[in-house]
C-alpha positions as CSV (number, residue, x, y, z in Angstrom):
1,M,-1.1,5.8,-41.4
2,I,-3.6,5.5,-44.2
3,L,-4.8,8.6,-46.0
4,Y,-8.4,8.6,-47.1
5,T,-9.1,11.1,-49.8
6,E,-12.0,12.2,-52.0
7,N,-10.0,14.3,-54.4
8,P,-7.1,12.5,-56.1
9,R,-5.4,15.7,-57.4
10,D,-2.4,16.2,-55.3
11,S,-0.1,18.8,-56.8
12,T,2.7,18.3,-54.2
13,N,4.3,15.4,-56.1
14,S,6.5,15.6,-59.2
15,P,5.4,13.8,-62.4
16,L,8.0,11.1,-61.8
17,E,6.8,10.5,-58.2
18,K,3.2,10.3,-59.5
19,A,4.1,7.8,-62.1
20,E,5.9,5.7,-59.6
21,A,2.9,5.8,-57.3
22,D,0.7,4.8,-60.2
23,H,2.8,1.6,-60.5
24,R,1.9,0.8,-56.9
25,S,-1.8,1.6,-57.3
26,V,-4.9,-0.2,-58.5
27,Y,-8.2,0.8,-59.9
28,V,-11.3,-0.7,-58.3
29,G,-14.5,-0.5,-60.3
30,N,-18.1,-1.4,-59.6
31,V,-17.7,-0.4,-55.9
32,D,-21.0,-0.3,-54.0
33,Y,-22.2,3.3,-53.5
34,G,-22.5,2.7,-49.8
35,G,-18.9,1.4,-49.5
36,T,-16.4,3.4,-47.5
37,A,-12.7,3.8,-47.7
38,Q,-12.3,2.0,-44.4
39,E,-14.2,-1.0,-45.8
40,L,-12.1,-1.1,-48.9
41,E,-8.9,-0.9,-46.8
42,A,-10.1,-3.8,-44.7
43,Y,-11.0,-5.8,-47.8
44,F,-7.5,-5.3,-49.4
45,N,-5.6,-5.5,-46.1
46,H,-4.2,-8.9,-46.8
47,C,-2.3,-7.5,-49.7
48,R,-0.1,-5.7,-47.2
49,E,0.5,-2.0,-46.4
50,I,-1.9,0.5,-48.0
51,H,-0.8,4.1,-48.3
52,R,-4.0,5.7,-49.6
53,V,-7.6,4.9,-50.5
54,T,-9.3,7.3,-52.8
55,I,-13.0,7.0,-53.6
56,L,-14.1,9.5,-56.2
57,C,-17.3,11.6,-55.7
58,D,-19.4,13.7,-58.0
59,K,-18.3,17.3,-57.4
60,F,-21.9,18.6,-57.6
61,S,-24.0,16.1,-55.8
62,G,-21.3,14.5,-53.5
63,H,-22.5,11.0,-54.4
64,L,-19.9,8.3,-55.0
65,K,-19.0,7.5,-58.6
66,G,-18.7,3.8,-58.1
67,Y,-14.9,3.4,-58.4
68,A,-11.8,3.9,-56.3
69,Y,-8.0,3.9,-56.4
70,I,-5.9,2.2,-53.8
71,E,-2.2,3.0,-53.4
72,F,0.0,0.4,-51.8
73,A,3.5,0.5,-50.4
74,T,5.0,-1.8,-53.0
75,E,4.3,-3.0,-56.5
76,S,4.0,-6.6,-55.4
77,S,1.1,-5.5,-53.1
78,A,-0.6,-4.0,-56.1
79,Q,-0.1,-7.1,-58.1
80,A,-1.6,-9.2,-55.2
81,A,-4.6,-6.9,-55.2
82,V,-5.1,-7.4,-58.9
83,E,-5.7,-11.0,-58.2
84,L,-8.9,-10.0,-56.4
85,D,-10.4,-9.1,-59.8
86,K,-14.0,-10.4,-60.2
87,S,-14.3,-11.0,-56.4
88,I,-17.3,-10.0,-54.3
89,F,-17.3,-6.8,-52.3
90,R,-20.5,-5.8,-50.5
91,G,-22.5,-8.1,-52.8
92,R,-21.1,-6.7,-56.0
93,V,-18.5,-8.2,-58.4
94,I,-15.6,-5.7,-58.4
95,K,-13.1,-5.0,-61.1
96,V,-9.5,-4.6,-60.0
97,L,-6.9,-3.5,-62.6
98,P,-3.5,-1.9,-62.4
99,K,-3.9,1.9,-62.4
100,R,-2.8,3.5,-65.7
101,T,-0.6,6.6,-65.8
102,N,-2.2,9.5,-67.5
103,L,0.1,11.6,-69.7
104,P,-0.8,15.3,-70.0
105,G,-2.2,16.2,-73.4
106,I,-2.6,12.6,-74.5
107,S,-6.1,11.0,-74.5
108,S,-6.7,7.3,-74.6
109,T,-10.1,8.0,-76.2
110,D,-11.0,10.0,-79.2
111,R,-13.4,12.5,-77.8
112,G,-12.6,15.2,-80.4
113,G,-15.5,14.2,-82.6
114,L,-14.9,14.4,-86.3
115,R,-12.2,17.2,-86.2
116,G,-8.9,16.0,-87.6
117,H,-10.1,12.4,-88.1
118,P,-9.1,10.8,-91.4
119,G,-12.8,9.8,-91.9
120,A,-14.2,13.2,-91.1
121,R,-17.0,14.5,-93.3
122,V,-15.3,17.7,-94.3
123,G,-13.7,17.0,-97.7
124,S,-14.4,13.2,-97.5
125,F,-17.2,13.4,-100.1
126,P,-15.6,15.5,-102.8
127,H,-18.0,14.8,-105.7
128,S,-21.1,13.9,-103.7
129,D,-24.4,15.6,-103.2
130,L,-23.9,14.8,-99.4
131,Q,-21.3,17.6,-99.1
132,G,-23.8,20.5,-98.9
133,G,-24.2,23.7,-100.8
134,A,-27.0,24.4,-103.2
135,R,-27.8,20.8,-103.8
136,F,-28.4,20.0,-100.1
137,R,-32.0,19.8,-99.1
138,P,-32.9,18.8,-95.5
139,R,-35.7,16.3,-95.1
140,G,-38.6,16.8,-92.7
141,R,-41.8,18.7,-92.2
142,S,-40.3,22.2,-92.4
143,R,-38.9,21.7,-95.9
144,G,-38.6,25.1,-97.4
145,R,-39.9,26.8,-94.2
146,G,-38.7,27.0,-90.7
147,R,-35.2,27.0,-89.3
148,F,-33.6,25.0,-92.2
149,S,-34.8,27.4,-94.8
150,P,-32.1,29.8,-96.2
151,W,-34.6,32.7,-95.9
152,F,-35.6,32.0,-92.3
153,S,-34.3,34.4,-89.6
154,P,-35.5,34.3,-86.0
155,Y,-34.7,38.0,-85.6
């Protein structure tokens, strides 16, 4: 039995079981927006038994996001699926990679902006006019007037 899902968040498994399932799974990118889970299953069927095909959808519009995850019965099946990287599926070159395991609280990208970053602006220009304060003068048409003026109040 193959499970087709639209929401990959399954809270019934323990973290250890989820990590083990991630080792048997692949990420498939650049999936055609008209592609279905059944078509993906048929395309990867030669890699042996598939447990689950998950195509992610936008939660507001319901449109496909263009990528999917496929969980296989064994790790060797997932490795065989990775060999289909840069192959053609529905007229598009797909990307097939091993699925990475997400660890709670650890981000693989720095989306925190400048907070806590060694090169952050706060305190990184200790003796510079760029720091702000009385010497800071914004450029633009509203110099001395408008929302950048210290005397401006919208209320």
